[in-house]
Backbone as ProteinMPNN parsed JSONL, in Angstrom:
{"seq_chain_A": "LGTDDEQHPLFLVLSATDPLYKKKKKLLEQGGVDVESPIILRSSSTEEQLKAIADQLLLLARIIHLNEVELYFEESSSDHGNLFSPRNELEALNSILEVLD", "coords_chain_A": {"N_chain_A": [[15.165, 19.199, -7.001], [16.512, 20.246, -3.931], [18.985, 19.545, -1.355], [17.432, 19.827, 0.835], [15.05, 18.505, 0.513], [15.272, 15.643, -0.006], [14.515, 12.695, -1.84], [13.57, 9.372, -1.227], [12.999, 6.439, -2.642], [11.104, 3.646, -1.642], [11.063, 0.265, -2.047], [8.94, -2.312, -1.864], [8.007, -5.272, -3.07], [5.301, -6.897, -4.542], [5.361, -9.964, -5.738], [4.817, -10.908, -9.068], [4.739, -13.543, -9.658], [3.732, -14.789, -7.492], [1.475, -17.156, -6.274], [-0.85, -16.24, -5.135], [-1.225, -13.734, -6.063], [-3.283, -12.136, -7.406], [-5.352, -11.97, -5.495], [-4.011, -10.802, -3.33], [-3.222, -8.4, -4.499], [-5.717, -7.226, -4.909], [-6.529, -6.837, -2.217], [-4.561, -4.986, -1.439], [-5.129, -2.826, -3.127], [-7.651, -2.182, -2.149], [-6.841, -1.219, 0.284], [-5.679, 1.113, -0.471], [-3.111, 1.093, -1.512], [-0.713, 1.332, -4.005], [0.455, -1.139, -5.981], [2.293, -1.035, -7.986], [3.969, 1.153, -7.81], [6.745, 2.729, -6.116], [6.996, 3.514, -2.609], [7.385, 6.745, -1.538], [9.75, 8.285, 0.419], [10.369, 11.268, 1.937], [12.828, 13.64, 2.9], [11.858, 15.903, 4.027], [9.476, 15.241, 5.16], [6.633, 15.453, 7.281], [5.772, 14.613, 10.705], [3.245, 13.408, 10.704], [3.046, 12.637, 8.018], [5.156, 10.796, 7.9], [4.164, 8.841, 9.617], [1.969, 7.98, 8.106], [3.323, 6.934, 5.894], [4.733, 4.86, 7.146], [2.562, 3.286, 7.995], [1.517, 2.569, 5.498], [3.673, 1.113, 4.411], [3.768, -0.997, 6.262], [1.232, -2.212, 5.903], [1.488, -3.037, 3.216], [3.714, -4.805, 3.425], [2.681, -6.707, 5.234], [0.542, -7.825, 3.746], [1.891, -8.81, 1.5], [3.244, -10.937, 2.675], [1.276, -12.707, 3.461], [-0.002, -15.985, 3.908], [-1.808, -18.71, 2.332], [-3.911, -19.564, 4.058], [-4.086, -17.468, 5.945], [-4.748, -15.413, 4.189], [-7.254, -16.245, 3.316], [-8.819, -15.955, 5.692], [-8.467, -13.229, 6.122], [-9.705, -12.117, 3.865], [-12.347, -12.915, 4.287], [-13.08, -11.629, 6.567], [-14.754, -9.045, 8.402], [-13.373, -7.258, 9.755], [-10.978, -6.031, 8.641], [-7.423, -6.116, 8.461], [-6.713, -6.756, 11.055], [-6.09, -9.361, 11.542], [-3.583, -10.532, 11.384], [-0.991, -12.887, 11.696], [1.491, -13.812, 14.227], [3.753, -14.84, 12.877], [3.455, -13.683, 10.353], [3.656, -10.967, 11.043], [6.344, -10.8, 11.946], [7.758, -11.492, 9.585], [6.886, -9.434, 7.91], [7.808, -7.102, 9.251], [10.549, -7.63, 9.192], [11.028, -7.539, 6.409], [10.545, -4.844, 5.927], [12.6, -3.675, 7.426], [14.799, -4.58, 5.918], [14.397, -3.119, 3.548], [14.709, -0.518, 4.478], [17.307, -0.528, 5.283]], "CA_chain_A": [[15.067, 19.246, -5.556], [17.762, 20.44, -3.222], [19.234, 18.586, -0.289], [16.407, 20.021, 1.856], [13.92, 17.614, 0.282], [15.722, 14.44, -0.705], [13.508, 11.655, -1.984], [14.091, 8.016, -1.107], [11.957, 5.469, -2.97], [11.153, 2.389, -0.899], [10.467, -0.771, -2.883], [8.483, -3.61, -1.378], [7.383, -5.728, -4.294], [4.43, -8.059, -4.593], [5.841, -10.719, -6.887], [3.798, -11.32, -10.032], [4.729, -15.01, -9.696], [3.062, -15.266, -6.276], [0.217, -17.797, -6.664], [-1.968, -15.49, -4.549], [-1.008, -12.367, -6.53], [-4.518, -11.391, -7.693], [-6.073, -11.719, -4.241], [-3.23, -9.843, -2.547], [-3.298, -7.11, -5.188], [-7.045, -6.678, -4.618], [-6.496, -6.328, -0.838], [-3.732, -3.778, -1.406], [-5.882, -1.747, -3.765], [-8.706, -1.788, -1.2], [-6.168, -0.457, 1.333], [-5.149, 2.35, -1.033], [-1.689, 0.95, -1.813], [-0.432, 1.052, -5.408], [1.482, -2.19, -5.997], [3.229, -0.793, -9.085], [4.822, 2.312, -7.539], [7.422, 2.721, -4.815], [6.558, 4.466, -1.596], [8.42, 7.783, -1.512], [10.08, 8.886, 1.709], [11.038, 12.562, 1.723], [13.516, 14.123, 4.096], [11.073, 17.006, 4.601], [8.176, 14.725, 5.597], [6.203, 15.786, 8.636], [5.528, 13.44, 11.548], [2.019, 12.771, 10.226], [3.368, 11.991, 6.747], [5.987, 9.633, 8.21], [3.27, 7.81, 10.159], [1.198, 7.455, 6.976], [4.257, 6.117, 5.113], [4.97, 3.638, 7.925], [1.338, 2.489, 7.921], [1.437, 2.043, 4.147], [4.705, 0.077, 4.314], [3.376, -2.135, 7.079], [0.128, -2.882, 5.218], [2.057, -3.685, 2.043], [4.539, -5.935, 3.861], [1.809, -7.729, 5.81], [-0.206, -8.498, 2.685], [2.853, -9.567, 0.698], [3.663, -12.141, 3.399], [0.159, -13.574, 3.817], [-0.067, -17.309, 3.284], [-3.15, -18.984, 1.82], [-4.879, -19.624, 5.155], [-4.247, -16.102, 6.461], [-5.45, -14.646, 3.169], [-8.664, -16.67, 3.365], [-9.477, -15.327, 6.835], [-8.435, -11.78, 5.913], [-10.731, -11.789, 2.869], [-13.699, -13.17, 4.787], [-13.3, -10.869, 7.79], [-15.266, -7.679, 8.295], [-12.426, -6.467, 10.545], [-9.742, -6.115, 7.86], [-6.196, -5.554, 8.999], [-6.446, -7.133, 12.442], [-5.988, -10.812, 11.632], [-2.249, -10.952, 10.985], [-0.371, -13.809, 12.647], [2.837, -13.424, 14.665], [4.692, -15.16, 11.801], [3.304, -12.66, 9.334], [4.198, -9.713, 11.579], [7.809, -10.865, 11.934], [8.233, -11.434, 8.201], [6.597, -8.095, 7.393], [8.744, -6.145, 9.854], [11.882, -7.934, 8.66], [11.14, -7.044, 5.035], [10.64, -3.39, 6.004], [13.966, -3.366, 7.866], [15.689, -4.786, 4.775], [14.217, -2.003, 2.63], [15.234, 0.699, 5.1], [18.752, -0.685, 5.455]], "C_chain_A": [[16.446, 19.435, -4.946], [17.943, 19.395, -2.138], [18.212, 18.715, 0.833], [15.284, 18.984, 1.729], [14.354, 16.402, -0.544], [14.594, 13.42, -0.735], [14.185, 10.29, -1.948], [12.966, 7.047, -1.437], [12.172, 4.171, -2.194], [10.386, 1.34, -1.697], [10.195, -2.031, -2.082], [7.635, -4.143, -2.516], [6.521, -6.964, -4.061], [4.787, -8.79, -5.877], [4.681, -11.156, -7.778], [3.723, -12.84, -10.14], [4.103, -15.614, -8.434], [1.737, -15.9, -6.686], [-1.027, -17.076, -6.122], [-1.957, -14.026, -4.99], [-2.313, -11.582, -6.693], [-5.277, -11.037, -6.42], [-5.342, -10.69, -3.389], [-3.301, -8.454, -3.17], [-4.635, -6.439, -4.898], [-7.093, -6.096, -3.204], [-5.694, -5.039, -0.738], [-4.468, -2.596, -2.017], [-7.007, -1.256, -2.865], [-8.114, -0.948, -0.068], [-5.526, 0.827, 0.831], [-3.67, 2.303, -1.354], [-1.526, 0.571, -3.273], [0.723, 0.061, -5.469], [2.541, -1.955, -7.064], [4.245, 0.31, -8.777], [5.531, 2.185, -6.2], [6.766, 3.712, -3.868], [7.697, 5.466, -1.434], [8.551, 8.366, -0.109], [10.866, 10.16, 1.414], [11.684, 13.021, 3.023], [12.74, 15.248, 4.77], [9.711, 16.542, 5.123], [7.891, 15.122, 7.042], [5.992, 14.489, 9.423], [4.283, 12.677, 11.084], [2.266, 12.026, 8.913], [4.217, 10.739, 6.97], [5.143, 8.496, 8.785], [2.459, 7.174, 9.041], [2.068, 6.552, 6.099], [4.523, 4.795, 5.832], [3.754, 2.719, 7.883], [1.197, 1.823, 6.552], [2.451, 0.912, 3.937], [4.299, -1.176, 5.069], [2.223, -2.907, 6.435], [0.651, -3.665, 4.014], [2.845, -4.933, 2.44], [3.683, -7.057, 4.439], [1.089, -8.518, 4.72], [0.719, -9.321, 1.793], [3.16, -10.908, 1.355], [2.503, -13.026, 3.868], [0.306, -14.942, 3.154], [-1.532, -17.566, 2.914], [-4.217, -18.985, 2.915], [-5.143, -18.224, 5.707], [-5.031, -15.242, 5.476], [-6.934, -14.982, 3.151], [-9.392, -15.952, 4.497], [-9.496, -13.803, 6.706], [-9.535, -11.363, 4.944], [-12.141, -11.933, 3.421], [-14.033, -12.383, 6.05], [-13.91, -9.502, 7.497], [-14.347, -6.711, 9.04], [-11.052, -6.515, 9.886], [-8.569, -5.474, 8.586], [-5.864, -5.966, 10.409], [-6.263, -8.63, 12.628], [-4.597, -11.337, 11.271], [-1.607, -11.786, 12.086], [0.98, -13.278, 13.113], [3.894, -13.717, 13.599], [4.662, -14.081, 10.732], [3.903, -11.334, 9.797], [5.726, -9.693, 11.525], [8.37, -10.776, 10.521], [8.019, -10.038, 7.611], [7.593, -7.073, 7.943], [10.17, -6.376, 9.358], [12.053, -7.394, 7.238], [11.233, -5.511, 5.008], [12.046, -2.974, 6.441], [14.977, -3.538, 6.741], [15.61, -3.638, 3.785], [14.835, -0.72, 3.182], [16.746, 0.656, 5.262], [19.446, -0.224, 4.236]], "O_chain_A": [[17.426, 18.845, -5.402], [17.143, 18.466, -2.02], [18.116, 17.835, 1.689], [14.647, 18.628, 2.721], [13.854, 16.176, -1.646], [13.822, 13.296, 0.215], [15.233, 10.083, -2.56], [12.07, 6.841, -0.618], [13.291, 3.667, -2.105], [9.201, 1.511, -1.986], [11.122, -2.731, -1.673], [6.64, -3.521, -2.888], [6.962, -7.943, -3.46], [4.542, -8.289, -6.974], [3.689, -11.705, -7.299], [2.743, -13.372, -10.662], [3.966, -16.833, -8.336], [0.944, -15.26, -7.376], [-2.133, -17.295, -6.615], [-2.601, -13.18, -4.369], [-2.433, -10.475, -6.168], [-5.786, -9.925, -6.287], [-5.967, -9.811, -2.796], [-3.424, -7.454, -2.463], [-4.69, -5.231, -4.668], [-7.624, -5.005, -2.997], [-6.091, -4.108, -0.038], [-4.43, -1.49, -1.478], [-7.292, -0.06, -2.818], [-8.787, -0.074, 0.479], [-4.9, 1.553, 1.603], [-3.027, 3.347, -1.461], [-2.127, -0.399, -3.736], [1.839, 0.377, -5.059], [3.583, -2.608, -7.049], [5.284, 0.383, -9.433], [4.991, 1.605, -5.258], [6.067, 4.631, -4.294], [8.843, 5.074, -1.218], [7.587, 8.871, 0.466], [11.89, 10.132, 0.733], [11.143, 12.811, 4.108], [12.941, 15.519, 5.954], [8.879, 17.371, 5.491], [8.776, 15.125, 7.898], [6.032, 13.398, 8.853], [4.271, 11.446, 11.075], [1.759, 10.922, 8.716], [4.016, 9.729, 6.295], [5.377, 7.327, 8.477], [2.279, 5.956, 9.024], [1.601, 5.521, 5.615], [4.538, 3.735, 5.206], [3.9, 1.505, 7.749], [0.808, 0.659, 6.457], [2.122, -0.122, 3.355], [4.468, -2.289, 4.573], [2.241, -4.138, 6.425], [0.29, -4.826, 3.822], [2.66, -5.998, 1.851], [3.931, -8.231, 4.163], [1.037, -9.747, 4.772], [0.355, -10.421, 1.377], [3.319, -11.912, 0.661], [2.724, -13.993, 4.597], [0.688, -15.042, 1.989], [-2.393, -16.722, 3.162], [-5.311, -18.459, 2.712], [-6.296, -17.842, 5.912], [-5.874, -14.44, 5.877], [-7.773, -14.097, 2.99], [-10.47, -15.397, 4.283], [-10.451, -13.16, 7.142], [-10.221, -10.368, 5.174], [-13.031, -11.161, 3.064], [-15.155, -12.464, 6.55], [-13.617, -8.884, 6.473], [-14.522, -5.495, 8.965], [-10.082, -6.978, 10.485], [-8.704, -4.436, 9.234], [-4.824, -5.565, 10.93], [-6.279, -9.118, 13.758], [-4.468, -12.499, 10.884], [-1.673, -11.433, 13.263], [1.555, -12.397, 12.475], [4.83, -12.936, 13.429], [5.704, -13.621, 10.265], [4.582, -10.656, 9.026], [6.329, -8.703, 11.112], [9.348, -10.067, 10.284], [8.879, -9.526, 6.895], [8.154, -6.276, 7.19], [10.912, -5.42, 9.131], [13.106, -6.851, 6.904], [11.923, -4.947, 4.158], [12.617, -2.033, 5.89], [15.908, -2.743, 6.615], [16.63, -3.221, 3.236], [15.416, 0.067, 2.436], [17.391, 1.7, 5.366], [20.675, -0.27, 4.17]]}, "name": "protein", "num_of_chains": 1, "seq": "LGTDDEQHPLFLVLSATDPLYKKKKKLLEQGGVDVESPIILRSSSTEEQLKAIADQLLLLARIIHLNEVELYFEESSSDHGNLFSPRNELEALNSILEVLD"}
């Protein structure tokens, strides 16, 4: 690849030592996020692709930072993705900023 299409892998990692690892991994897989691979940001990405990457990063970060109570309500909800607490949002956004920095 030339400089026209630089690739930047973004690593947000779901820790295998997380006591809620299996449940979080299941939620991520249901959301179409591969917990084993980095999210690739390309310099040639279109606006739509960048939005999809941002959505994927945000979902990954939100699920990584779920606590046990939030995870319980997320799993039992039929409205997945809309039950994140303000604490979770701040931690998720902070982790994304750290990755982008």
